N, C-alpha and C positions, 0 to 999 in steps of 0.2 A: 565692780560687783562680782564679776566672774572670778577674778583673782582672789577676792575675799572668800568666796565659796570653795575655791580650790584649796586654800590654806586651811580652812575649817575641816574639810574632808580629810586632807593629808594629816592634820594634827590628830584627828580622831583615830585614823588608821594606825599611826605611830603609837598612840596610847594603847590600843589593843595589842600591838606587837610587844610592847614593853610588859604588858600584863601576862601574856602567854609565852613569852620567850622567843629568842631568835632562831634557835635550831629546831629542826623538825623532830617530832617524837610524840610519845604519849605516855600516860601513866594511869595505874589503877589506884583505887583507894579502899584499903581494908585496914584491919586493926593490927596486922602483923608488922614485922620489921620492914624497913624500906631498903630495897636493893635496886641499884641502877645497873643497867646493861647498856654499854655504849658501843654501837657498831661503827665500822669504817664509813658506812653510808647506809641509808634506809632505802636506797633506790635499786639495790642489786638483789636479784632473786635469792642468792646465797644467804644474804643477811635477813631477808624477809622470812626464809625458812628458819633461821637461827632465832628470830624474834618469836616465831610461832612456838618453838620448843620451850623458850623461856617463859612465855605466857602460860602454857600448859602446866609447867612446874610451879609457877607462882600461884596459880589458882588452887592447886592441890595443897600447897603449904601455907596458904593465906598470907602471902607476901605482897606488900605494897610495891609493885614493880614500876620503875621508871625506864622507858626505852628512848634513847636519843642517838643521834648520829649526824654527821655532816652531810652536805649535799653531794660532795664528790669524795671518792675514796682517797684522793691524794691530799685532802685538806687537813693536814696534821695540826695546824694552828687552831682550827675550829675544834678539833677533838680535845686539845689541851684546854681550850676555853670551857668546853662542856664539863670537863673534869673539875676545873677550878670552881665553876658554878655549883656543882654537886657537892663539893667540899663545903662551900658556904651554906648550902641547904642542910648540911649535917646528915647526909644519908648514912645508913648503917654499913653498907658494903658497896663496892664498885667492881663490876665485871667489865672488862674492856678488851676489844679486838683492836690492838694498836695499829694505827696507820703508819707509824714510824717506830722502828725498833729501838732507835737511840733517842729520837726527839722527845718521846713521851716520858723519859726517865725523870725529868724535873717535876712533872705533874704528879707522877707516882710518889715521889719523895714528899711532896706537899700532902698527899693523902696519908702517907705513913705518919707524918708529923701530927696530923689531925686524928690519929688512931682509927683510921678507916681502912679495913682490910681490902686489898686489891687482888683480884684474880684475873689472869689474862686468858683470852680465848683466841683460837685460830692462828695467832701470830705471837711468837715469843718476843719478849723484850731483851735487848742486848744485855746479857748477864754481867759482862765485864764493866760496861758503863754504869749499870745499876749498882754493882758492888763498890765501884770507885767512890760513889757518893753516899754509900751506906743505905741504899734503898732496898725494898723488899717486896716481892710479890708472893702470895700464899701458894699459888699453884698455876700451872699452865694446862689448859684443857684444849686438846686439839689433835689432829692427825700428824703422822710423821711425814713431813713435806719431802724430805730427802728420799725416803722409801717410795713415796708416790711418784716422784720424778724418775727414780730408778725403774719402777714398774712400767712407766710410760715408755722409757728408753728400751727396755727389754722387748716390749711388745712391738715397737717400731722396728727394732733390729730383725725380728722374726718376719715382719711384713715385707721388709726389703731384702730378706734372705742374705743379710750381712753385707750388702753392697748398695750404694746409692748416694744421692746428694740431698742434704737436709737443710731446712731453714728453721729458725727458732724465733718465736715472739716472746720476749722477756717481759716481766712485770716492771715495777718501779725500781730503778737502780738503787742498790744498797738496802733494799727491803728484804727482811729475813725470809718472808714467805716465798717470794719469787726466787731469791738466791738459792734457797735450799732445794727447791724443785729443779732448778737449773743444774745444781751440783749433782743431784741424783741422776738426772738425765745423762749428763756427761759421763758419770761413773759407769752407766750401763753400756756405753759405747767405747770405753777405754780400750778394750782389746778387739775392736772391730775397725781396723785401719782402712778398710775399703768403704766405710761410711764417712763421708765428708760433710761437715757443717759449713755451708758456703755463705751463710748470712745469719747473724744473731743480733736482733735489734729490739729495743723496747717499744711497746705500744701502750704502756701505762695502764694496763688492765682494761682498757676501754674498747668497745666494739667498733666505733668509728675509726679510731686509730689502728685497730687491727686490720680494717679494710684498706686504709691508706698505706700503711707500712708494708703490708704484704703485696699490695698492688705494685708498689715500687720494687719490691724484691723480685716479683715475677718478671718485671721488665729488665732488671739487671741480671737475673739468673733464671731464664726461661727453662733451664734444664732441671730445676728443682723437682724432686719426686715425692718429698714428704715434708710435713710441718709439725713441729711440737710447739704448742702455745701454752704458756704457763697459767692461763685460765681460759674458761670457755667463751667469755665475751670476746676476747681477742680472736679465738679460734673461729667463732661464728662470723666475725667481721672478715676474716680471711677466707671463709667459705664463700661469702658474697663476692670477694675479689676473684676467687677461682672460677666462680660461675660466670662473672663478667668477662673473664678471659677464655671462656669456652672449654675449661679444663676440668669440669666436674667429674669425679670418679677417676681422674688421672693422677691425683695427688693424695697421698695418705695423710690424713689430718687427725692428730691426737691432742685433746685438750685436757683440762683439769677442772673439776667441780661437779661434773655430771648434772648440769642444770637441765630443766625440762626442755628448753629449746635445743640443747645439745643432744639430748636423748631422741628428740624428733629427728634431728639431723643424722644421728647414727642409724635410726630405723630406715631413713630414706636413702642412706648410702652417701650422704654428703660429708659425713665424718666417720672415722673408723673406730674411735674410742675416746673415753674420757675417764679420769680418775675420780671416783666419788668419795666425798668426805663426810657426809651426813651432818650438815649444819644444825638441823633441828635437835639432834642429840647433843651437840655442843652447847646450844642454848639451855637445854634441859639440865645438863650436868653443871653448867655454870651456876644456875640458881640453886640447885640442890646442894652444891658444895659450899656456896656462899652462906646458905642457911645453916649448914652444919658448923661452919666456922663461928657464926654468931651464937650458936648454942654451946660454944666452948670446946668443940670437938676438933681433933686433928684430921687433916686431909692429906693425901699424897702430894708430893711436889710436882708430879706429872700424872695427868689423867688422860690416857690415850683414847682416841676415838678411831673406830675402824675405817680403813680405806679399802676400796674395791675397784678394780678395772671394769668399766662398763663397755661392752662391745655389742655387736648385733646379735651375738649368741645369748646374752643374758639381759639385754635391755628390757625394761618393763614400762 
């Protein structure tokens, strides 16, 4: 009898899941066009802010907005599945922050074939891979990641007075966002031969991994004086590892994204700086420009979003 009850409850739950969909998200219902915005994840403060900006723009333009994303930022397959589901639903436009610069190309081509315009946000799609299969995105909306990494590197160089040992926490290997930030950071240190990068390892954008990886780096390289993390979650994990090692305020920490928790860490002196990208503005511009495209208007191939280095002097 208990087994029968279990199967009935499980079956009912599965029915509900099939009705409401597998991926997390939400949507509004108005009379305007239907525009979907797909995040890398809905669990990250950066993308929560992006969603807020998109919702504000959708409300003003009377857009029927669909917001979806995977559980984890590294789940490219889920993001591809979401896009294919949205194509089946015949949405009018898709705005996506790609979890994989190359992996998402095939899904974008399917949207092209269905005559659904695609706009990319925050991360560019690999242009060579897209061109090879005849794919197209309308525009890229986001900050200059290379320049952001360069700004972080210049700041660290000044903090170290041109001399010291540095560690780096990278993003997902091969991912355009992290790679561009890393290239910019290295560019800033090109003519600073007395700054040595003693360790550069991935922590896959995640706070827990930031803690574990940097804890290991500290054990292998206790002489480390500074850390550049390609996003704030990894930086905040590293801050916890630094505190556990009793080295708070001894190691310069610079992150990327200027999340609220990072700003608190900057105010308290646990972090020294972070590069802000303004994700709410990205979400707003994504919906506004998708709407313009649906009205038959042309939009620029690249729509830049401001970046700014946040330090104790200008943190709010």
